[in-house]
N, C-alpha and C positions, 0 to 999 in steps of 0.2 A: 410583878416583875416575871419576866420568863428567863428561863435558863438558857445560856447559850447553846448553839447545836453542838452535839458532842462531836467532837474531832477524833478520826480515828487514830489509833495508837500507831506509831512507827512499826511495830510488830505485826499489824494486822496486814495480811496480804491483799494487795490491789490487784485489780485486773490490768495487766500490761497492754499496751496499744503498741502494736508492733507496726513499724513502716513496712514491714515485708508485706502486710496484706494490701497494700497501696502500690507495690510495686508491678504487678501485672498492668492495672490501670495507667500507670504511668508510662510504662514501656508500649503499650497499645497507641496512648495518646501521640508519642513521639514518633512511632512509626506511620501512623495515620498521616500525621502534619507532613512527614518527608514525601511521603507517596503522594500526596496532594499536590505540594510543592514542584515536584518533579513531573507530573503528568498536566499539571498547568501550565510549565513554563517552556514545553517544547513544542515544536511544530510538527505535527504527525507526518507532514510531507518529508520530513528530514530524517524518518526512522532508518538506521543504518541497514543495510541490506549483506549477508554473508556471501552473496553471489556477485559482489561487485568484484571484477577483475578475473571471475570465473567463466568458463565457456558457456554459452547459452545452453539450456537443458536440450538434449538430444530427444526431444518429445515430436512425435509424428503425430499429427492429427487431421482429421478428415474434412473435407471441404464443407461447406455450408451447402446443404440440400436446396436446389432449386436457384441457386446462385451462379448463374453461367458464366465461364470464362474466367472464374476466379477460384486458384487451387486451393488444397489445403495445406497445411504447416509440414514442411520437410525441412529438418535443421540444415541441409547443406545450403539453404538459401542466405545463411548468415555469412557466408565465408565471401571475402571480397566487396561486400557493400555495407554501408551503415544503414542500419534498420532501426525503426521506431516500432516498438512492439506494446500495443495497447490492450489491456485485458478489460473488456467491456460486457455488458448485458443490456436487454431492452428493458428490464424492469429497474435498472439503476439510474436513479434521478441525476447524480453528476454526469452520468455517461451522456445524457440528453443534452445537458448545460455544455459539455465540452467538444461535442460532435462539430459544430461549427468552426472550432480551431483546428480539429484535424483536415477538414475539407481544405483550410487554408494552408495548412502544412502540407498537404499532398501536392500542392503546386510546384514545391522544391523538388525537383526531378533528381537530384544527387543522392536522395535515400529512397529507400523502401517502406512504406507503413504496411505493418502486419497486424491484424486483428486476431485476438482470440476470444471466442465469444464463449462466455461463461455461465453453464448450468441454464441455456436457454433455450425456448422452442425455437425451431426453424420458422416458422412463420412469423412470429414476433420479431425474430432477428432481422429478417427480409424486409419487414414492414419498417423497422427502426431504420436499416439503411436506404429504404425508399424514400422516407421521410426527410433525412439530412443529406443524401447522397452518399456514395460508398468511396471512403477515402483508401481503402486498404487494396492492394495489389495482390494480398494472401489472406485468407481468412479460415483459420483454422477453428473446429467445434471441440470445446473442452465439455462434454456433456456431463461427466462424472466428477469433474472437478481435479482430477489426477494432475492435469499439467497444472494448475494454478499453484498446487502444492509444489511441484518440481521448480517451478519460477519463484517460489517463495512470497506468495501474494497473500497480503494481509486482509485485503477486501478489495472490492470492485468498486471503482476502477484503479487501475494503478498503470503505470507507463515506464517502459524500460527503453534504453538507447544502448545498441548491441554495436560496436566496433567493427571495421573492417576485418579484424582479426578473429571473429565470433564469438568475442567476450563482452560480458555485460559492462558497460562504462558507467551506467547511471541509471538509478531507480526513482520514480515520483510516485508517491502515495498519496492516493486521493486524485480528485479531478484537474484536469488542466483548466485553468482560469485565465482570464484577461491579466490578472496579477500576476501570475507566475508563467505565462507562456512565453515572453519576450525574455525576462531576466534569467529564469532558471531554465526551462525547457530548451528553448533555442540557442541559448548559451552553451548547454551540455551537447547539444546536437552539432554546433559549430566546432568544439573542441575534436568531437569524434570525428567530424570530417577533415579536421586539419591534422589529425593523427595519422601518420604513415601514408600521407598523399604524395 
């Protein structure tokens, strides 16, 4: 018969397992879960902009080389007209997808379409406009990305509606699609056209 295993006396020190050791892991898991829920639950097109209600940036941009008859961007063009400003590039895949919608939008003579060509080569930008047709009455070139920073651009493409008062009324992050053209962008344009008319 074997003897029962020795039981430690109550006086023997035992290693203490502290829950403090697991605390960083628990906090990390909780934060990761929170971030995952917040990132996955939102529409990136609805990212708020601090510029809503602010005057359009006073950025002067040169015209696109070789694009005859289309001036560069002068901030004075925003006063008195509703403008749709699209930040685009030939290397941007969603820009190719939204180009036909801007061609359709250009048929509305109550507003002016302004393009900001972002970090693009002049030849590539002209080919892009030649392929889809140029919907813009003004094309400014943002070769170094400075104007995009002033406009608060998160990534290309982005579209802004600027009211007659020269203030940014709306910002759409991401491409204009069939799903957001009428219910989102056109609705915001109509609001801007109705304001102060």
